[in-house]
PQR file with spaces between the fields and no chain letter, atoms N, CA, C, O and H, PARSE charges and radii, in Angstrom:
ATOM       1  N    MET     1       5.234  115.525  134.216 -0.4000 1.5000
ATOM       2  CA   MET     1       4.323  115.920  134.816 -0.0000 2.0000
ATOM       3  C    MET     1       3.296  116.780  134.105  0.5500 1.7000
ATOM       4  O    MET     1       3.696  117.791  133.528 -0.5500 1.4000
ATOM       5  N    PHE     2       2.165  116.507  134.097 -0.4000 1.5000
ATOM       6  CA   PHE     2       0.579  116.556  133.730 -0.0000 2.0000
ATOM       7  C    PHE     2      -0.033  117.634  133.827  0.5500 1.7000
ATOM       8  O    PHE     2      -0.389  117.644  135.006 -0.5500 1.4000
ATOM       9  H    PHE     2       1.840  115.686  134.566  0.4000 1.0000
ATOM      10  N    LEU     3      -0.508  118.857  133.200 -0.4000 1.5000
ATOM      11  CA   LEU     3      -1.792  119.763  133.741 -0.0000 2.0000
ATOM      12  C    LEU     3      -2.990  119.223  134.084  0.5500 1.7000
ATOM      13  O    LEU     3      -3.439  118.351  133.341 -0.5500 1.4000
ATOM      14  H    LEU     3      -0.219  118.849  132.243  0.4000 1.0000
ATOM      15  N    SER     4      -3.458  119.468  134.813 -0.4000 1.5000
ATOM      16  CA   SER     4      -4.772  119.315  134.939 -0.0000 2.0000
ATOM      17  C    SER     4      -5.615  119.518  133.855  0.5500 1.7000
ATOM      18  O    SER     4      -5.171  119.491  132.708 -0.5500 1.4000
ATOM      19  H    SER     4      -3.093  120.177  135.417  0.4000 1.0000
ATOM      20  N    GLU     5      -6.975  119.750  134.139 -0.4000 1.5000
ATOM      21  CA   GLU     5      -8.088  120.420  133.057 -0.0000 2.0000
ATOM      22  C    GLU     5      -7.826  121.588  133.332  0.5500 1.7000
ATOM      23  O    GLU     5      -7.414  122.337  132.446 -0.5500 1.4000
ATOM      24  H    GLU     5      -7.336  119.771  135.072  0.4000 1.0000
ATOM      25  N    LEU     6      -8.019  122.072  134.762 -0.4000 1.5000
ATOM      26  CA   LEU     6      -8.201  123.631  135.214 -0.0000 2.0000
ATOM      27  C    LEU     6      -6.749  124.201  134.383  0.5500 1.7000
ATOM      28  O    LEU     6      -6.807  124.784  133.301 -0.5500 1.4000
ATOM      29  H    LEU     6      -8.354  121.464  135.482  0.4000 1.0000
ATOM      30  N    GLU     7      -5.651  123.951  135.011 -0.4000 1.5000
ATOM      31  CA   GLU     7      -4.290  124.594  134.740 -0.0000 2.0000
ATOM      32  C    GLU     7      -4.534  124.700  133.218  0.5500 1.7000
ATOM      33  O    GLU     7      -4.208  125.821  132.828 -0.5500 1.4000
ATOM      34  H    GLU     7      -5.604  123.477  135.890  0.4000 1.0000
ATOM      35  N    LEU     8      -4.953  123.987  132.328 -0.4000 1.5000
ATOM      36  CA   LEU     8      -4.768  123.603  131.265 -0.0000 2.0000
ATOM      37  C    LEU     8      -5.670  124.434  130.981  0.5500 1.7000
ATOM      38  O    LEU     8      -5.440  125.039  129.934 -0.5500 1.4000
ATOM      39  H    LEU     8      -5.219  123.076  132.645  0.4000 1.0000
ATOM      40  N    SER     9      -6.758  124.750  131.580 -0.4000 1.5000
ATOM      41  CA   SER     9      -8.117  126.092  130.702 -0.0000 2.0000
ATOM      42  C    SER     9      -7.231  127.430  131.206  0.5500 1.7000
ATOM      43  O    SER     9      -7.578  128.525  130.762 -0.5500 1.4000
ATOM      44  H    SER     9      -6.945  124.258  132.431  0.4000 1.0000
ATOM      45  N    GLN    10      -6.052  127.349  132.159 -0.4000 1.5000
ATOM      46  CA   GLN    10      -5.689  128.578  132.605 -0.0000 2.0000
ATOM      47  C    GLN    10      -4.562  129.245  131.964  0.5500 1.7000
ATOM      48  O    GLN    10      -4.380  130.399  132.353 -0.5500 1.4000
ATOM      49  H    GLN    10      -5.770  126.460  132.519  0.4000 1.0000
ATOM      50  N    GLN    11      -3.786  128.815  131.105 -0.4000 1.5000
ATOM      51  CA   GLN    11      -2.766  128.914  130.330 -0.0000 2.0000
ATOM      52  C    GLN    11      -2.995  128.585  128.700  0.5500 1.7000
ATOM      53  O    GLN    11      -2.144  128.279  127.865 -0.5500 1.4000
ATOM      54  H    GLN    11      -3.934  127.877  130.790  0.4000 1.0000
ATOM      55  N    GLN    12      -4.263  128.734  128.560 -0.4000 1.5000
ATOM      56  CA   GLN    12      -4.640  129.000  127.152 -0.0000 2.0000
ATOM      57  C    GLN    12      -4.050  130.495  126.857  0.5500 1.7000
ATOM      58  O    GLN    12      -3.829  131.457  127.592 -0.5500 1.4000
ATOM      59  H    GLN    12      -4.954  128.983  129.238  0.4000 1.0000
ATOM      60  N    GLN    13      -3.874  130.232  125.265 -0.4000 1.5000
ATOM      61  CA   GLN    13      -3.118  131.369  124.720 -0.0000 2.0000
ATOM      62  C    GLN    13      -3.803  131.858  123.272  0.5500 1.7000
ATOM      63  O    GLN    13      -4.302  130.982  122.565 -0.5500 1.4000
ATOM      64  H    GLN    13      -4.054  129.451  124.668  0.4000 1.0000
ATOM      65  N    PRO    14      -3.823  132.895  122.941 -0.5600 1.5000
ATOM      66  CA   PRO    14      -5.090  133.053  122.098  0.2800 2.0000
ATOM      67  C    PRO    14      -4.091  133.304  120.737  0.5500 1.7000
ATOM      68  O    PRO    14      -2.907  133.626  120.630 -0.5500 1.4000
ATOM      69  N    LEU    15      -5.213  132.981  119.709 -0.4000 1.5000
ATOM      70  CA   LEU    15      -4.454  132.881  117.657 -0.0000 2.0000
ATOM      71  C    LEU    15      -4.548  134.647  117.658  0.5500 1.7000
ATOM      72  O    LEU    15      -5.210  135.561  118.152 -0.5500 1.4000
ATOM      73  H    LEU    15      -6.174  132.720  119.796  0.4000 1.0000
ATOM      74  N    PHE    16      -3.501  134.425  116.824 -0.4000 1.5000
ATOM      75  CA   PHE    16      -3.452  135.850  115.739 -0.0000 2.0000
ATOM      76  C    PHE    16      -3.535  135.910  114.534  0.5500 1.7000
ATOM      77  O    PHE    16      -3.007  135.106  113.765 -0.5500 1.4000
ATOM      78  H    PHE    16      -2.964  133.683  116.423  0.4000 1.0000
ATOM      79  N    GLU    17      -4.343  137.063  114.155 -0.4000 1.5000
ATOM      80  CA   GLU    17      -5.335  136.903  112.859 -0.0000 2.0000
ATOM      81  C    GLU    17      -3.265  137.500  111.916  0.5500 1.7000
ATOM      82  O    GLU    17      -2.139  137.775  112.331 -0.5500 1.4000
ATOM      83  H    GLU    17      -4.771  137.716  114.780  0.4000 1.0000
ATOM      84  N    ALA    18      -3.959  137.386  110.615 -0.4000 1.5000
ATOM      85  CA   ALA    18      -2.591  138.225  109.462 -0.0000 2.0000
ATOM      86  C    ALA    18      -2.886  139.271  109.267  0.5500 1.7000
ATOM      87  O    ALA    18      -4.048  139.620  109.060 -0.5500 1.4000
ATOM      88  H    ALA    18      -4.873  137.163  110.278  0.4000 1.0000
ATOM      89  N    GLY    19      -1.529  140.306  109.295 -0.4000 1.5000
ATOM      90  CA   GLY    19      -1.692  141.384  109.595 -0.0000 2.0000
ATOM      91  C    GLY    19      -0.998  142.228  110.485  0.5500 1.7000
ATOM      92  O    GLY    19      -0.728  143.414  110.296 -0.5500 1.4000
ATOM      93  H    GLY    19      -0.585  140.023  109.463  0.4000 1.0000
ATOM      94  N    TYR    20      -0.520  141.014  112.216 -0.4000 1.5000
ATOM      95  CA   TYR    20      -0.364  141.156  113.215 -0.0000 2.0000
ATOM      96  C    TYR    20       1.758  142.164  112.335  0.5500 1.7000
ATOM      97  O    TYR    20       2.475  142.169  111.334 -0.5500 1.4000
ATOM      98  H    TYR    20      -0.739  140.051  112.370  0.4000 1.0000
ATOM      99  N    VAL    21       1.657  142.656  113.506 -0.4000 1.5000
ATOM     100  CA   VAL    21       3.034  143.645  113.021 -0.0000 2.0000
ATOM     101  C    VAL    21       3.966  143.253  114.102  0.5500 1.7000
ATOM     102  O    VAL    21       3.241  143.405  115.086 -0.5500 1.4000
ATOM     103  H    VAL    21       1.075  142.652  114.319  0.4000 1.0000
ATOM     104  N    ALA    22       4.751  142.974  114.408 -0.4000 1.5000
ATOM     105  CA   ALA    22       5.832  142.839  115.176 -0.0000 2.0000
ATOM     106  C    ALA    22       6.929  143.850  114.857  0.5500 1.7000
ATOM     107  O    ALA    22       7.277  144.413  113.820 -0.5500 1.4000
ATOM     108  H    ALA    22       5.339  142.851  113.609  0.4000 1.0000
ATOM     109  N    MET    23       7.502  143.887  116.585 -0.4000 1.5000
ATOM     110  CA   MET    23       8.471  145.044  117.028 -0.0000 2.0000
ATOM     111  C    MET    23       9.530  145.302  115.596  0.5500 1.7000
ATOM     112  O    MET    23       9.715  146.467  115.246 -0.5500 1.4000
ATOM     113  H    MET    23       7.219  143.429  117.428  0.4000 1.0000
ATOM     114  N    ASN    24       9.914  144.645  115.143 -0.4000 1.5000
ATOM     115  CA   ASN    24      10.755  145.049  113.717 -0.0000 2.0000
ATOM     116  C    ASN    24      10.049  145.376  112.423  0.5500 1.7000
ATOM     117  O    ASN    24      10.802  145.569  111.469 -0.5500 1.4000
ATOM     118  H    ASN    24       9.763  143.698  115.427  0.4000 1.0000
ATOM     119  N    ASN    25       8.904  145.465  112.229 -0.4000 1.5000
ATOM     120  CA   ASN    25       7.921  145.888  111.974 -0.0000 2.0000
ATOM     121  C    ASN    25       8.099  144.784  110.878  0.5500 1.7000
ATOM     122  O    ASN    25       8.039  145.364  109.794 -0.5500 1.4000
ATOM     123  H    ASN    25       8.292  145.308  113.004  0.4000 1.0000
ATOM     124  N    THR    26       8.223  143.921  110.761 -0.4000 1.5000
ATOM     125  CA   THR    26       7.457  142.485  110.439 -0.0000 2.0000
ATOM     126  C    THR    26       6.087  142.396  110.165  0.5500 1.7000
ATOM     127  O    THR    26       5.310  142.293  111.114 -0.5500 1.4000
ATOM     128  H    THR    26       8.271  143.450  111.642  0.4000 1.0000
ATOM     129  N    VAL    27       5.651  142.422  108.959 -0.4000 1.5000
ATOM     130  CA   VAL    27       3.957  141.899  108.844 -0.0000 2.0000
ATOM     131  C    VAL    27       3.815  140.786  108.679  0.5500 1.7000
ATOM     132  O    VAL    27       4.598  140.350  107.835 -0.5500 1.4000
ATOM     133  H    VAL    27       6.282  142.506  108.188  0.4000 1.0000
ATOM     134  N    PHE    28       2.925  139.806  109.242 -0.4000 1.5000
ATOM     135  CA   PHE    28       2.874  138.277  109.077 -0.0000 2.0000
ATOM     136  C    PHE    28       1.600  138.383  108.098  0.5500 1.7000
ATOM     137  O    PHE    28       0.589  139.084  108.062 -0.5500 1.4000
ATOM     138  H    PHE    28       2.289  140.160  109.928  0.4000 1.0000
ATOM     139  N    SER    29       2.128  137.375  107.343 -0.4000 1.5000
ATOM     140  CA   SER    29       0.939  137.409  105.833 -0.0000 2.0000
ATOM     141  C    SER    29      -0.024  136.556  106.936  0.5500 1.7000
ATOM     142  O    SER    29       0.095  136.655  108.158 -0.5500 1.4000
ATOM     143  H    SER    29       2.949  136.806  107.371  0.4000 1.0000
ATOM     144  N    LYS    30      -1.248  135.485  106.061 -0.4000 1.5000
ATOM     145  CA   LYS    30      -1.699  134.700  106.456 -0.0000 2.0000
ATOM     146  C    LYS    30      -1.124  132.955  106.854  0.5500 1.7000
ATOM     147  O    LYS    30      -1.062  132.067  107.705 -0.5500 1.4000
ATOM     148  H    LYS    30      -1.345  135.405  105.069  0.4000 1.0000
ATOM     149  N    ALA    31      -0.876  133.286  105.776 -0.4000 1.5000
ATOM     150  CA   ALA    31       0.378  131.704  105.231 -0.0000 2.0000
ATOM     151  C    ALA    31       0.891  131.728  107.034  0.5500 1.7000
ATOM     152  O    ALA    31       0.364  131.074  107.934 -0.5500 1.4000
ATOM     153  H    ALA    31      -0.926  134.008  105.085  0.4000 1.0000
ATOM     154  N    ASP    32       1.962  132.612  107.147 -0.4000 1.5000
ATOM     155  CA   ASP    32       2.799  132.787  108.294 -0.0000 2.0000
ATOM     156  C    ASP    32       2.361  132.752  109.527  0.5500 1.7000
ATOM     157  O    ASP    32       2.903  132.163  110.462 -0.5500 1.4000
ATOM     158  H    ASP    32       2.390  133.143  106.416  0.4000 1.0000
ATOM     159  N    MET    33       1.238  133.465  109.562 -0.4000 1.5000
ATOM     160  CA   MET    33       0.226  133.502  110.837 -0.0000 2.0000
ATOM     161  C    MET    33      -0.772  132.093  111.028  0.5500 1.7000
ATOM     162  O    MET    33      -1.157  131.930  112.186 -0.5500 1.4000
ATOM     163  H    MET    33       0.797  133.943  108.802  0.4000 1.0000
ATOM     164  N    ASP    34      -1.097  131.363  110.316 -0.4000 1.5000
ATOM     165  CA   ASP    34      -1.581  130.192  109.712 -0.0000 2.0000
ATOM     166  C    ASP    34      -0.866  128.974  110.485  0.5500 1.7000
ATOM     167  O    ASP    34      -1.331  127.998  111.073 -0.5500 1.4000
ATOM     168  H    ASP    34      -0.784  131.495  109.375  0.4000 1.0000
ATOM     169  N    GLY    35       0.913  129.571  110.168 -0.4000 1.5000
ATOM     170  CA   GLY    35       1.603  128.449  110.802 -0.0000 2.0000
ATOM     171  C    GLY    35       1.653  128.645  111.983  0.5500 1.7000
ATOM     172  O    GLY    35       1.184  127.720  112.647 -0.5500 1.4000
ATOM     173  H    GLY    35       1.291  130.364  109.690  0.4000 1.0000
ATOM     174  N    TYR    36       2.358  130.194  113.009 -0.4000 1.5000
ATOM     175  CA   TYR    36       2.352  129.818  114.015 -0.0000 2.0000
ATOM     176  C    TYR    36       0.846  129.701  114.821  0.5500 1.7000
ATOM     177  O    TYR    36       0.826  129.297  115.984 -0.5500 1.4000
ATOM     178  H    TYR    36       2.739  130.946  112.470  0.4000 1.0000
ATOM     179  N    ASN    37      -0.144  130.004  114.261 -0.4000 1.5000
ATOM     180  CA   ASN    37      -1.456  129.681  115.324 -0.0000 2.0000
ATOM     181  C    ASN    37      -1.377  127.936  115.129  0.5500 1.7000
ATOM     182  O    ASN    37      -2.054  127.160  115.804 -0.5500 1.4000
ATOM     183  H    ASN    37      -0.128  130.331  113.317  0.4000 1.0000
ATOM     184  N    ALA    38      -0.576  127.596  114.250 -0.4000 1.5000
ATOM     185  CA   ALA    38      -0.775  125.806  114.149 -0.0000 2.0000
ATOM     186  C    ALA    38       0.318  125.241  115.350  0.5500 1.7000
ATOM     187  O    ALA    38       0.511  124.025  115.364 -0.5500 1.4000
ATOM     188  H    ALA    38      -0.026  128.226  113.702  0.4000 1.0000
ATOM     189  N    TYR    39       1.096  126.161  116.443 -0.4000 1.5000
ATOM     190  CA   TYR    39       2.179  125.832  117.437 -0.0000 2.0000
ATOM     191  C    TYR    39       0.529  126.257  118.163  0.5500 1.7000
ATOM     192  O    TYR    39       0.059  125.204  118.595 -0.5500 1.4000
ATOM     193  H    TYR    39       0.939  127.149  116.432  0.4000 1.0000
ATOM     194  N    THR    40      -0.113  127.033  118.328 -0.4000 1.5000
ATOM     195  CA   THR    40      -0.731  127.747  119.367 -0.0000 2.0000
ATOM     196  C    THR    40      -1.337  126.553  119.591  0.5500 1.7000
ATOM     197  O    THR    40      -1.264  125.872  120.613 -0.5500 1.4000
ATOM     198  H    THR    40       0.269  127.888  117.976  0.4000 1.0000
ATOM     199  N    LEU    41      -2.180  126.235  118.189 -0.4000 1.5000
ATOM     200  CA   LEU    41      -3.538  125.501  118.952 -0.0000 2.0000
ATOM     201  C    LEU    41      -2.958  123.921  119.581  0.5500 1.7000
ATOM     202  O    LEU    41      -3.695  123.266  120.318 -0.5500 1.4000
ATOM     203  H    LEU    41      -2.239  126.788  117.358  0.4000 1.0000
ATOM     204  N    GLU    42      -1.628  123.441  119.209 -0.4000 1.5000
ATOM     205  CA   GLU    42      -1.453  122.106  119.524 -0.0000 2.0000
ATOM     206  C    GLU    42      -0.766  122.474  121.099  0.5500 1.7000
ATOM     207  O    GLU    42      -0.659  121.632  121.990 -0.5500 1.4000
ATOM     208  H    GLU    42      -1.030  123.974  118.610  0.4000 1.0000
ATOM     209  N    LEU    43      -0.299  124.034  121.229 -0.4000 1.5000
ATOM     210  CA   LEU    43       0.069  123.933  122.548 -0.0000 2.0000
ATOM     211  C    LEU    43      -1.309  124.420  124.291  0.5500 1.7000
ATOM     212  O    LEU    43      -1.390  124.230  125.505 -0.5500 1.4000
ATOM     213  H    LEU    43      -0.386  124.719  120.505  0.4000 1.0000
ATOM     214  N    ASN    44      -2.119  125.151  123.051 -0.4000 1.5000
ATOM     215  CA   ASN    44      -3.382  124.692  123.915 -0.0000 2.0000
ATOM     216  C    ASN    44      -4.095  123.708  124.242  0.5500 1.7000
ATOM     217  O    ASN    44      -4.851  123.939  125.186 -0.5500 1.4000
ATOM     218  H    ASN    44      -2.053  125.305  122.065  0.4000 1.0000
ATOM     219  N    ARG    45      -4.159  122.096  123.558 -0.4000 1.5000
ATOM     220  CA   ARG    45      -4.161  121.222  123.704 -0.0000 2.0000
ATOM     221  C    ARG    45      -3.539  120.290  124.403  0.5500 1.7000
ATOM     222  O    ARG    45      -4.190  119.286  124.691 -0.5500 1.4000
ATOM     223  H    ARG    45      -3.545  121.909  122.791  0.4000 1.0000
ATOM     224  N    GLU    46      -2.471  120.371  124.737 -0.4000 1.5000
ATOM     225  CA   GLU    46      -1.378  119.390  125.181 -0.0000 2.0000
ATOM     226  C    GLU    46      -1.279  119.981  126.888  0.5500 1.7000
ATOM     227  O    GLU    46      -1.365  121.113  127.364 -0.5500 1.4000
ATOM     228  H    GLU    46      -1.942  121.187  124.503  0.4000 1.0000
ATOM     229  N    ARG    47      -1.137  119.099  127.286 -0.4000 1.5000
ATOM     230  CA   ARG    47      -1.171  118.856  129.070 -0.0000 2.0000
ATOM     231  C    ARG    47       0.125  118.553  128.937  0.5500 1.7000
ATOM     232  O    ARG    47       0.618  119.667  129.115 -0.5500 1.4000
ATOM     233  H    ARG    47      -1.068  118.179  126.899  0.4000 1.0000
ATOM     234  N    CYS    48       1.159  117.718  128.719 -0.4000 1.5000
ATOM     235  CA   CYS    48       2.634  117.270  129.631 -0.0000 2.0000
ATOM     236  C    CYS    48       3.579  118.814  129.033  0.5500 1.7000
ATOM     237  O    CYS    48       3.955  119.417  128.028 -0.5500 1.4000
ATOM     238  H    CYS    48       0.758  116.813  128.574  0.4000 1.0000
ATOM     239  N    LYS    49       3.573  118.824  130.557 -0.4000 1.5000
ATOM     240  CA   LYS    49       4.575  120.041  130.757 -0.0000 2.0000
ATOM     241  C    LYS    49       5.814  120.063  129.943  0.5500 1.7000
ATOM     242  O    LYS    49       6.177  121.152  129.499 -0.5500 1.4000
ATOM     243  H    LYS    49       3.268  118.334  131.374  0.4000 1.0000
ATOM     244  N    LYS    50       6.646  118.791  129.641 -0.4000 1.5000
ATOM     245  CA   LYS    50       7.406  119.205  128.868 -0.0000 2.0000
ATOM     246  C    LYS    50       7.449  119.363  127.196  0.5500 1.7000
ATOM     247  O    LYS    50       8.426  119.879  126.653 -0.5500 1.4000
ATOM     248  H    LYS    50       6.351  117.906  130.001  0.4000 1.0000
ATOM     249  N    THR    51       6.487  118.951  126.559 -0.4000 1.5000
ATOM     250  CA   THR    51       5.500  118.477  125.350 -0.0000 2.0000
ATOM     251  C    THR    51       5.341  120.427  125.211  0.5500 1.7000
ATOM     252  O    THR    51       6.105  121.113  124.532 -0.5500 1.4000
ATOM     253  H    THR    51       5.694  118.531  127.000  0.4000 1.0000
ATOM     254  N    ARG    52       4.133  120.989  126.065 -0.4000 1.5000
ATOM     255  CA   ARG    52       4.418  122.209  125.897 -0.0000 2.0000
ATOM     256  C    ARG    52       5.387  122.824  125.728  0.5500 1.7000
ATOM     257  O    ARG    52       5.343  123.464  124.677 -0.5500 1.4000
ATOM     258  H    ARG    52       3.512  120.432  126.617  0.4000 1.0000
ATOM     259  N    GLU    53       6.827  123.012  126.632 -0.4000 1.5000
ATOM     260  CA   GLU    53       7.984  123.601  126.895 -0.0000 2.0000
ATOM     261  C    GLU    53       8.992  123.508  125.232  0.5500 1.7000
ATOM     262  O    GLU    53       9.944  124.149  124.787 -0.5500 1.4000
ATOM     263  H    GLU    53       6.862  122.493  127.486  0.4000 1.0000
ATOM     264  N    PHE    54       8.198  122.422  124.752 -0.4000 1.5000
ATOM     265  CA   PHE    54       9.403  122.353  123.503 -0.0000 2.0000
ATOM     266  C    PHE    54       7.718  122.737  122.172  0.5500 1.7000
ATOM     267  O    PHE    54       7.704  122.782  120.942 -0.5500 1.4000
ATOM     268  H    PHE    54       7.424  121.902  125.114  0.4000 1.0000
ATOM     269  N    LEU    55       7.049  122.851  122.770 -0.4000 1.5000
ATOM     270  CA   LEU    55       6.039  123.543  121.742 -0.0000 2.0000
ATOM     271  C    LEU    55       6.320  125.493  122.193  0.5500 1.7000
ATOM     272  O    LEU    55       6.681  126.384  121.424 -0.5500 1.4000
ATOM     273  H    LEU    55       7.060  122.814  123.769  0.4000 1.0000
ATOM     274  N    LEU    56       6.196  125.529  122.743 -0.4000 1.5000
ATOM     275  CA   LEU    56       6.976  127.420  123.458 -0.0000 2.0000
ATOM     276  C    LEU    56       8.005  127.702  122.326  0.5500 1.7000
ATOM     277  O    LEU    56       8.105  128.595  121.484 -0.5500 1.4000
ATOM     278  H    LEU    56       5.903  124.805  123.368  0.4000 1.0000
ATOM     279  N    ASP    57       8.709  126.629  122.623 -0.4000 1.5000
ATOM     280  CA   ASP    57      10.283  126.629  122.217 -0.0000 2.0000
ATOM     281  C    ASP    57      10.153  126.705  120.090  0.5500 1.7000
ATOM     282  O    ASP    57      10.551  127.415  119.166 -0.5500 1.4000
ATOM     283  H    ASP    57       8.628  125.904  123.307  0.4000 1.0000
ATOM     284  N    GLN    58       9.554  125.790  120.254 -0.4000 1.5000
ATOM     285  CA   GLN    58       9.422  125.963  118.605 -0.0000 2.0000
ATOM     286  C    GLN    58       8.847  126.642  118.011  0.5500 1.7000
ATOM     287  O    GLN    58       9.284  127.006  116.920 -0.5500 1.4000
ATOM     288  H    GLN    58       9.231  125.213  121.004  0.4000 1.0000
ATOM     289  N    ARG    59       7.402  127.173  118.583 -0.4000 1.5000
ATOM     290  CA   ARG    59       6.639  128.551  117.885 -0.0000 2.0000
ATOM     291  C    ARG    59       7.620  129.583  117.826  0.5500 1.7000
ATOM     292  O    ARG    59       7.829  130.014  116.692 -0.5500 1.4000
ATOM     293  H    ARG    59       7.047  126.877  119.470  0.4000 1.0000
ATOM     294  N    HIS    60       8.686  130.408  119.343 -0.4000 1.5000
ATOM     295  CA   HIS    60       9.297  130.994  119.480 -0.0000 2.0000
ATOM     296  C    HIS    60      10.117  131.136  117.913  0.5500 1.7000
ATOM     297  O    HIS    60      10.295  132.068  117.129 -0.5500 1.4000
ATOM     298  H    HIS    60       8.516  130.058  120.264  0.4000 1.0000
ATOM     299  N    ARG    61      10.557  129.431  117.946 -0.4000 1.5000
ATOM     300  CA   ARG    61      11.722  129.935  117.002 -0.0000 2.0000
ATOM     301  C    ARG    61      11.123  130.293  115.272  0.5500 1.7000
ATOM     302  O    ARG    61      11.666  130.926  114.366 -0.5500 1.4000
ATOM     303  H    ARG    61      10.412  128.674  118.583  0.4000 1.0000
ATOM     304  N    TYR    62      10.046  129.715  115.324 -0.4000 1.5000
ATOM     305  CA   TYR    62       9.276  129.858  114.025 -0.0000 2.0000
ATOM     306  C    TYR    62       8.740  131.588  114.009  0.5500 1.7000
ATOM     307  O    TYR    62       8.374  132.114  112.958 -0.5500 1.4000
ATOM     308  H    TYR    62       9.605  129.201  116.060  0.4000 1.0000
ATOM     309  N    PHE    63       8.760  132.163  115.029 -0.4000 1.5000
ATOM     310  CA   PHE    63       8.552  133.363  115.049 -0.0000 2.0000
ATOM     311  C    PHE    63       9.514  134.183  114.405  0.5500 1.7000
ATOM     312  O    PHE    63       9.270  134.917  113.447 -0.5500 1.4000
ATOM     313  H    PHE    63       9.057  131.736  115.883  0.4000 1.0000
ATOM     314  N    CYS    64      10.811  134.012  115.057 -0.4000 1.5000
ATOM     315  CA   CYS    64      12.302  134.619  114.955 -0.0000 2.0000
ATOM     316  C    CYS    64      12.525  134.379  113.221  0.5500 1.7000
ATOM     317  O    CYS    64      13.171  135.050  112.416 -0.5500 1.4000
ATOM     318  H    CYS    64      11.009  133.416  115.835  0.4000 1.0000
ATOM     319  N    LEU    65      11.846  133.347  113.066 -0.4000 1.5000
ATOM     320  CA   LEU    65      12.446  132.628  110.946 -0.0000 2.0000
ATOM     321  C    LEU    65      11.065  134.298  110.487  0.5500 1.7000
ATOM     322  O    LEU    65      11.488  135.267  109.856 -0.5500 1.4000
ATOM     323  H    LEU    65      11.321  132.802  113.720  0.4000 1.0000
ATOM     324  N    VAL    66      10.188  134.254  110.772 -0.4000 1.5000
ATOM     325  CA   VAL    66       9.659  134.750  110.155 -0.0000 2.0000
ATOM     326  C    VAL    66       9.850  136.160  109.859  0.5500 1.7000
ATOM     327  O    VAL    66       9.628  136.602  108.732 -0.5500 1.4000
ATOM     328  H    VAL    66       9.845  133.467  111.285  0.4000 1.0000
ATOM     329  N    CYS    67      10.369  137.095  111.097 -0.4000 1.5000
ATOM     330  CA   CYS    67      10.611  137.974  111.275 -0.0000 2.0000
ATOM     331  C    CYS    67      12.349  138.312  110.645  0.5500 1.7000
ATOM     332  O    CYS    67      12.821  139.431  110.447 -0.5500 1.4000
ATOM     333  H    CYS    67      10.551  136.736  112.013  0.4000 1.0000
ATOM     334  N    GLY    68      13.037  136.989  110.431 -0.4000 1.5000
ATOM     335  CA   GLY    68      14.101  137.065  110.202 -0.0000 2.0000
ATOM     336  C    GLY    68      15.163  137.764  110.941  0.5500 1.7000
ATOM     337  O    GLY    68      16.004  138.605  110.623 -0.5500 1.4000
ATOM     338  H    GLY    68      12.653  136.079  110.592  0.4000 1.0000
ATOM     339  N    LEU    69      14.828  137.090  112.131 -0.4000 1.5000
ATOM     340  CA   LEU    69      15.940  137.279  113.416 -0.0000 2.0000
ATOM     341  C    LEU    69      16.593  135.644  113.894  0.5500 1.7000
ATOM     342  O    LEU    69      17.027  135.470  115.032 -0.5500 1.4000
ATOM     343  H    LEU    69      14.145  136.407  112.389  0.4000 1.0000
ATOM     344  N    SER    70      16.582  134.735  113.045 -0.4000 1.5000
ATOM     345  CA   SER    70      17.122  133.501  112.776 -0.0000 2.0000
ATOM     346  C    SER    70      18.647  133.657  112.513  0.5500 1.7000
ATOM     347  O    SER    70      19.333  132.668  112.251 -0.5500 1.4000
ATOM     348  H    SER    70      16.229  134.876  112.120  0.4000 1.0000
């Protein structure tokens, strides 16, 4: 199942900047945030729902890894 252009535009997610502070007080460096934003950029381009789900899961795993929650 694929998203229409309208659906895709409605599901765009923002990029974050270095210095983001997670709930456990982990501060994301530029390199950390570049990795996180790479997932977001792919997610914002992807129209396949299954692939979007996979990218969301991977981005979440990356976030947890950076925060030391894995």
